[in-house]
C-alpha positions, 0 to 999 in steps of 0.5 A: 783859196781865191779862185781866179778868173782867166782868159787864155787867148790862143787856147787851141794852140800848143802852149795856149792848150797846156796853160788853159788846162793847168789853170782849169786844173787849179779850179780856175775859171777860163775863157778860151779865145781862139780864131782856128788858124792852120795851127789850131788843134780843134781836137783839144777843144773837147778835152777842154769842154770837159771841165764845167769852168771852161767857156770857148769863144771862136774869135780872132783877138783883133776882133774882140769887142768886150772883156768880161771881168777877169783876174788875168788875160794870158796872152799866148795867141801869136803866129810863131814859125820863123820860116813863115815870118821870113816868107811873108811877115804880114800876118805876123804884125796883125796877130803879134802886134796889132792883136796885142795892141787891140787887147791892151786897148780893151784892158785900157777901157777899165782905166777907172776900174780894177784892170786885169793883169795882162800876162803876155807871152814873148819869146826868148828869140827877142834878145837875139843870139848869144854865142856864150853866156845868157841874157837876163830880163834887163838885156837889150832887145836885138831880135834877128827875124820878123817873128821875133821882131813882132814879138819885141814890138809886142813887148814894148807896146806892153810896157809902154802901156803899163807906164802911160795907163797903169796897166798891170802886166807880166811879160814871159819869155820861154825857150823852145817848147816841145811835147805831143801835140805841137804842130807839125812845122815845128822841129821835133814833129817836123823831123819825126814826120819827114822820117816816117815817111822816108824822107829826109829830115831837113836841118838848117845850117848843118844843125849846128844852132843850139836851142834850149828845150822847155817842156810845154807842161813845165811852161805852164806850171811857170805861169801858174807859179807866177799867178799864185806868187801874185807878181806884177809888172815884171818880166820873166825868162823861162828856160828849159834844161836841155840845151843841144844842138839841133843836129843832136836832137835829130839823131836822138829822134833817128836812134828812138825810131830804130833807123839803121846805119849812120844817122846823117844819111837820114838828114838833109844838110842843103837848107839854111835860114836867112839870118839864123841865130847861132844860140839862145840862152837866157837866165831864169834865176828870177823865176826860179826864186819864186819856187819854180823848176823845169821837171821834165826829162828831155830824153824821156819826153822825146821818147814819148813823142817818138812813140806816140807818132809811131801810132798817130800820123802827123797831118 
């Protein structure tokens, strides 16, 4: 069995942690990189340090000056919250575009040698919304907000560097991730926090937008599947198995919290997001042909999340 050596950028973020842990569980060497932004969870570092094959570097991806020899650079480092990008997009350009550009330049320095595979985390949002059907990897990118625009720009940088310099790459575009430990600005923990405090949970655009939910552990297993199959120079959609309107998810949370009466009395319908996407949906048959399937049951995992936060306040 060949042991991989991988970088995981953004290893203290929600998805980055799951990816790093899955790689370590395979017996691979992992060098974790994280700048420690507001969304970083430093409690996760102690868990990762339990693995003898893990090394941590507290650094912004824009400030990395060297890449040690490795097989993969798995880039999960990013600013990801749409509302934040609408309020101010500068930091999104710095991380999601300039950061990716800097990593690609580091890989390019190994032009005459064996370059690592640049495995870049994108998002299903780069396609824009779709009212019916689903997007394939070859579809036109039509991002609707500053966040998804920066991710689409990064995708194009990756494929351009691959064409010009021969950098081997994989781009993955997952749907909405969820699970215990996600930063509180995201929809599920944000809703739980507000309800726990006796506040109305904000619901954009009356809760009508549809999203497909993907358990973070399933996302990580998809990455391991891609690496173990040795696939290069490809783009893969990663879809969860639960497509739901946001209001449906909120009502499920309210019921799991045993709040009495009409569920809608606990929701704030006054908020709206500029440029809101009505529905995301992607076709991930290409990834499934490698033998991957999402395994988590949304209702079971959601119940675990609610139960966890009954005993642990979300800061």
